[in-house]
C-alpha positions as a printed Julia matrix, in Angstrom:
248×3 Matrix{Float64}:
 -10.62  -18.2   -25.05
 -10.48  -15.79  -22.45
  -7.33  -15.18  -20.49
  -6.93  -16.48  -16.85
  -6.42  -13.33  -14.18
  -2.77  -12.58  -13.88
  -0.85  -14.08  -10.75
   0.24  -10.56   -9.49
  -1.57   -7.43   -9.04
   0.74   -3.75   -8.17
  -1.85   -0.84   -6.93
  -0.66    2.44   -6.95
  -2.41    4.99   -5.13
  -1.29    8.27   -7.0
  -2.78   12.2    -6.08
  -0.77   14.75   -8.37
   2.51   11.93   -9.42
   2.91   13.07  -12.26
   6.73   14.17  -11.83
   7.33   10.56   -9.81
   4.82    8.21  -11.84
   6.73    7.9   -15.17
  10.6     6.94  -12.97
   8.14    4.36  -10.86
   6.43    2.78  -13.97
   9.9     2.54  -15.74
  11.3     0.37  -12.83
   8.37   -1.68  -12.11
   8.05   -2.46  -16.29
  11.84   -3.3   -15.93
  11.38   -5.87  -12.53
   8.25   -7.63  -14.29
   9.78   -8.14  -17.39
  13.23   -9.45  -15.31
  11.16  -11.9   -13.5
   8.86  -12.66  -16.18
   6.06  -11.86  -14.02
   2.7   -12.53  -14.83
   0.94   -9.26  -13.26
  -0.75   -5.95  -13.78
  -0.69   -2.53  -12.75
  -3.39   -0.13  -11.54
  -2.6     3.36  -11.32
  -5.34    4.77   -9.15
  -5.73    8.72   -9.83
  -7.2    10.32   -6.72
  -8.95   13.43   -8.19
  -5.47   14.65  -10.02
  -4.84   17.7   -11.07
  -1.97   17.22  -13.24
  -0.98   14.77  -15.88
  -1.28   11.72  -13.62
  -4.42   10.01  -15.34
  -2.79   10.99  -18.76
   0.86    9.17  -18.23
  -0.71    5.89  -17.19
  -2.62    5.74  -20.09
   0.19    6.82  -22.37
   1.82    4.25  -20.32
   0.13    1.37  -21.12
   0.25    2.45  -24.63
   4.14    1.24  -24.56
   3.92   -1.33  -22.26
   5.42   -4.68  -23.13
   3.1    -7.15  -24.63
   4.66   -9.68  -22.54
   2.79   -8.03  -19.64
  -0.31   -7.15  -18.88
  -0.81   -3.46  -18.94
  -0.99   -0.74  -16.72
  -4.85   -0.17  -15.39
  -6.03    3.24  -14.48
  -8.71    3.15  -11.96
 -10.44    6.29  -11.01
 -11.85    7.85   -8.18
 -13.61   10.69   -9.99
 -12.52   13.16   -7.01
  -9.9    13.25   -4.32
 -11.02   10.94   -1.7
  -7.69   10.05    0.35
  -4.95    7.48   -0.1
  -6.53    4.7     2.32
 -10.09    4.78   -0.14
  -7.38    4.68   -3.43
  -5.75    1.29   -1.72
  -9.33   -0.03   -0.92
 -10.17    0.83   -4.24
  -7.18   -0.32   -5.98
  -7.42   -3.86   -4.05
 -10.59   -4.55   -4.49
 -10.35   -3.87   -8.46
  -7.09   -6.08   -8.55
  -7.73   -9.24  -10.42
  -4.42  -10.6    -9.29
  -4.06  -14.01   -6.79
  -1.7   -11.77   -4.75
  -1.8    -7.83   -4.79
   0.93   -5.71   -3.43
   0.46   -1.78   -3.07
   3.07    0.32   -3.46
   3.85    4.5    -2.8
   4.02    6.11   -6.16
   7.97    7.5    -5.09
   8.91    3.79   -4.4
  10.47    4.06   -0.89
  10.7     1.19   -0.92
  12.18   -0.23   -4.16
   9.98   -2.34   -6.22
  12.64   -5.49   -6.0
  11.67   -5.7    -2.33
   8.74   -7.33   -3.21
  10.31  -10.45   -3.57
  10.83  -10.41    0.19
   7.07   -9.76    0.31
   6.02  -12.76   -1.6
   8.53  -15.49    0.35
   7.27  -14.44    3.15
   3.48  -15.03    1.84
   4.74  -19.05    1.36
   3.52  -19.07    5.08
   1.7   -16.06    5.66
  -1.47  -14.46    4.0
  -0.04  -10.92    4.41
   3.33   -9.37    4.31
   4.24   -5.94    5.61
   6.89   -3.93    4.73
   8.78   -2.46    8.04
  11.57   -0.02    8.41
  11.94   -0.64   11.41
  12.89   -4.1    12.17
  16.45   -3.71   10.85
  16.6     0.41   10.18
  19.72   -0.36    8.98
  18.19   -1.02    5.31
  17.18    2.43    5.52
  19.05    4.8     3.25
  17.76    7.87    3.22
  16.05    8.67    6.85
  13.77   10.83    7.76
  14.0    14.12    9.5
  14.42   13.6    13.69
  11.21   14.96   14.48
   8.79   12.3    11.8
  11.3     9.35   13.0
   9.68   10.53   16.79
   6.08   11.08   15.75
   6.69    7.87   14.64
   7.24    5.48   17.34
   4.92    7.55   19.23
   2.29    6.68   16.86
   2.82    3.11   16.77
   2.86    3.04   20.35
  -0.47    3.93   20.28
  -1.53    1.42   17.45
  -0.67   -0.92   19.8
  -2.67    0.58   22.16
  -5.66    0.78   20.69
  -5.7    -1.85   18.07
  -3.23   -4.83   20.11
  -0.96   -4.99   16.78
   2.36   -6.29   17.62
   3.99   -4.74   14.49
   7.07   -2.23   14.77
   6.17   -0.03   11.31
   2.79   -0.16   10.12
   2.79    2.72    8.41
   4.85    2.06    5.65
   3.4     1.84    2.19
   4.57   -1.83    0.94
   2.68   -4.2     1.64
   1.15   -7.54   -0.05
  -2.03   -9.86    0.35
  -3.3   -12.99   -0.47
  -6.39  -11.6    -1.83
  -8.81  -15.11   -1.4
  -8.69  -14.51    1.98
  -7.58  -10.81    2.85
 -10.33   -9.92    0.67
 -12.35   -8.91    2.95
 -10.08   -6.66    4.42
 -10.77   -4.54    2.51
 -14.76   -5.27    1.86
 -14.66   -3.92    5.6
 -12.12   -0.96    5.73
 -13.98    2.36    6.3
 -11.07    4.74    6.5
 -10.26    6.77    3.64
  -7.67    8.23    4.49
  -3.61    8.3     6.09
  -4.77    6.37    8.93
  -5.7     3.3     7.31
  -3.02    1.14    7.82
  -3.64    0.11   11.27
  -7.15   -0.69   10.2
  -6.57   -2.74    7.43
  -4.29   -5.01    9.84
  -6.58   -4.37   12.5
  -8.96   -6.3    10.06
  -6.56   -9.09    9.27
  -5.37   -9.7    12.89
  -9.99  -10.17   13.15
 -10.26  -12.25   10.6
  -7.49  -14.55   12.11
  -5.21  -13.84    9.08
  -1.06  -14.59    9.43
   0.63  -11.37    9.17
   4.27  -11.1     9.3
   6.29   -8.19    9.19
   9.39   -8.02    6.67
  12.33   -5.44    7.08
  12.34   -3.97    3.8
  15.36   -1.29    2.13
  13.84    2.33    2.31
  14.77    6.04    1.25
  12.79    8.85    2.44
  11.19   10.9     0.08
  11.41   14.42    0.78
   8.59   15.2    -1.65
   5.85   13.38    1.06
   2.57   14.58    1.21
   1.98   13.47    4.63
   2.06   16.22    7.27
   4.01   15.41   10.15
   1.36   17.94   12.41
  -2.05   17.97   10.36
  -1.86   14.27    9.44
  -0.83   12.98   12.46
  -3.59   13.89   14.44
  -5.93   12.77   12.42
  -4.34    9.59   12.03
  -4.6     9.14   15.95
  -7.92   10.14   15.56
  -8.09    7.76   13.3
  -7.27    5.37   15.74
  -9.76    6.23   18.03
 -12.59    5.42   14.82
 -11.37    1.91   14.65
 -11.96    1.31   18.32
 -15.31    2.86   17.97
 -16.13    0.69   14.93
 -15.25   -2.05   16.68
 -17.34   -1.8    19.88
 -20.27   -1.24   17.38
 -19.52   -3.85   15.59
 -19.19   -2.5    11.93
 -16.33   -5.09   11.81
 -18.08   -8.64   11.93
 -16.2   -11.63   11.68
């Protein structure tokens, strides 16, 4: 008899994450076992040149029988975080899918909060800005100011009401939210406002949930060049909407 789909999927976009991925997978494994969750873990390898793919395969070999295992999804080449998230979410088989960064800046235990919020919503997004007291390690002042300014532009160009669209910790009820990733077009760091814009456009209920968070100095986001690209992506979102590339 064919096994039914898992209840949850956890998607990890990964580009050259050989250093951080083993610790992340260990923490996720312990979390899933402690809660007896029926969940699969997908590592989306974004054209890594290190041992990221090998680590994911090795983890699957030693994953407990009580869990679904670790599934490696390959982009074939480096396409960007947005592409990796879209690829993983469309490959996910769980009824609820979470994507989280490989550094687990938001601890995996915070998934409990998102799941509670999904009892009355379609999308639950982790937020650093709703309650900054939950931040244990802050970004540099420059990064925090850049984030605040970017959020203002997000509100202007998309009409989204959220305090923090960029936290890499978001969960979706996939039966209703799959269309978001089918229509997502932005492939790099500016994808977060796009998927939330699409959620709003399709009438999905989104809630912003304060989560614990600790900045990882090894972040791959460049505060200068990537901020410019993310601002340009906001223009792309508006342009795509005007051209009807996001059909309802």
